[in-house]
C-alpha positions as MATLAB code, in Angstrom:
seq = 'XXXXXXXXXXXXXXXXXXXXXXXXXXXXXXXXXXXXXXXXXXXXXXXXXXXXXXXXXXXXXXXXXXXXXXXXXXXXXXXXXXXXXXXXXXXXXXXXXXXXXXXXXXXXXXXXXXXXXXXXXX';
ca = [
      19.720  -59.353  -25.365;
      21.320  -57.265  -28.158;
      25.065  -57.111  -28.338;
      26.367  -53.678  -27.445;
      29.774  -52.226  -27.902;
      31.376  -49.030  -26.664;
      32.108  -47.088  -29.808;
      33.487  -43.689  -30.441;
      31.004  -41.139  -31.831;
      30.183  -41.715  -35.495;
      31.458  -45.323  -35.493;
      29.372  -48.059  -37.044;
      27.848  -50.579  -34.667;
      28.205  -53.871  -36.514;
      25.990  -56.120  -34.428;
      25.145  -59.764  -35.204;
      22.031  -58.884  -37.263;
      24.176  -56.614  -39.469;
      26.818  -59.308  -39.951;
      24.160  -61.898  -40.777;
      22.483  -59.683  -43.377;
      25.795  -58.681  -44.983;
      26.870  -62.325  -45.136;
      23.614  -63.266  -46.835;
      23.606  -60.423  -49.354;
      27.322  -60.545  -50.177;
      27.777  -64.316  -50.228;
      29.274  -66.323  -53.038;
      26.169  -66.532  -55.240;
      23.909  -63.677  -54.118;
      25.803  -60.960  -55.962;
      25.637  -62.900  -59.221;
      21.934  -63.647  -58.765;
      21.214  -59.994  -58.014;
      23.244  -58.900  -61.030;
      21.143  -61.155  -63.266;
      17.846  -60.062  -61.718;
      18.756  -56.367  -62.034;
      18.745  -56.900  -65.791;
      15.382  -58.672  -65.961;
      13.153  -61.139  -64.107;
      14.290  -64.725  -64.613;
      13.119  -68.254  -64.107;
      15.183  -70.685  -62.080;
      16.513  -72.461  -65.181;
      17.549  -69.136  -66.743;
      19.505  -68.263  -63.594;
      21.188  -71.694  -63.669;
      22.293  -71.112  -67.267;
      23.490  -67.568  -66.488;
      25.526  -68.791  -63.472;
      26.760  -72.210  -64.610;
      29.034  -72.828  -61.607;
      26.154  -72.716  -59.088;
      24.471  -75.983  -58.137;
      20.704  -76.247  -58.068;
      20.798  -76.704  -54.304;
      22.952  -73.599  -53.780;
      20.828  -71.511  -56.134;
      17.650  -72.579  -54.331;
      19.163  -71.694  -50.945;
      20.410  -68.336  -52.262;
      17.040  -67.412  -53.750;
      15.243  -68.369  -50.522;
      17.606  -66.234  -48.412;
      17.205  -63.260  -50.743;
      13.425  -63.700  -50.753;
      13.347  -64.006  -46.939;
      15.270  -60.721  -46.701;
      12.858  -58.955  -49.061;
      15.467  -58.441  -51.770;
      13.955  -60.851  -54.314;
      10.356  -61.829  -54.923;
       9.074  -65.109  -56.272;
       6.020  -65.118  -58.536;
       4.158  -68.143  -59.857;
       3.563  -67.627  -63.564;
       0.284  -69.088  -64.763;
       1.402  -71.096  -67.722;
       1.543  -74.750  -68.639;
       3.572  -76.095  -67.036;
       3.402  -73.743  -64.069;
       6.659  -71.828  -63.711;
       8.226  -69.594  -61.095;
       9.831  -66.272  -61.922;
      12.191  -64.307  -59.685;
      12.594  -60.549  -59.763;
      14.457  -58.001  -57.721;
      12.316  -55.906  -55.364;
      12.458  -52.154  -54.819;
      14.448  -52.893  -51.651;
      16.824  -55.083  -53.653;
      17.377  -52.297  -56.167;
      18.690  -50.085  -53.351;
      21.663  -52.466  -53.077;
      22.908  -51.504  -56.550;
      24.830  -48.376  -55.560;
      26.685  -49.811  -52.519;
      27.478  -53.062  -54.332;
      28.787  -51.136  -57.356;
      30.952  -49.086  -54.978;
      32.409  -52.267  -53.452;
      33.056  -53.723  -56.902;
      34.791  -50.506  -58.015;
      36.940  -50.639  -54.874;
      37.955  -54.244  -55.589;
      38.801  -53.378  -59.188;
      40.853  -50.336  -58.206;
      42.698  -52.002  -55.335;
      43.073  -55.603  -56.493;
      46.714  -55.080  -57.583;
      47.574  -53.735  -54.112;
      45.768  -56.620  -52.433;
      47.527  -59.173  -54.635;
      50.897  -57.570  -53.835;
      50.103  -57.715  -50.104;
      49.143  -61.382  -50.443;
      52.397  -62.129  -52.238;
      54.400  -60.370  -49.500;
      52.517  -62.285  -46.846;
      53.265  -65.620  -48.532;
      57.029  -64.910  -48.763;
];
């Protein structure tokens, strides 16, 4: 049974499916993977080099989640040896504007957030 809440008119209903999708799209590695794939399709090894801090296991899990959500597509490239290429989908490209807005917000407000953190720690 879907979770329902009593909201005032115009409020967002952030139900479990919304939270799950946001967590998967905005997680630690997804944003970096999407940033790379917005530039050009990439093979797994190219993504590993572009995001050196990610482990192979974490990158695999991230790519699978993004593919499951329709944000990234996986294509087998017919070459020797056979390779896999990842590219952002049309749906994935629609994330660009809201993600850029969030990144702008963090850039603009990071000093305020850091000051609040410092006050909290005092």
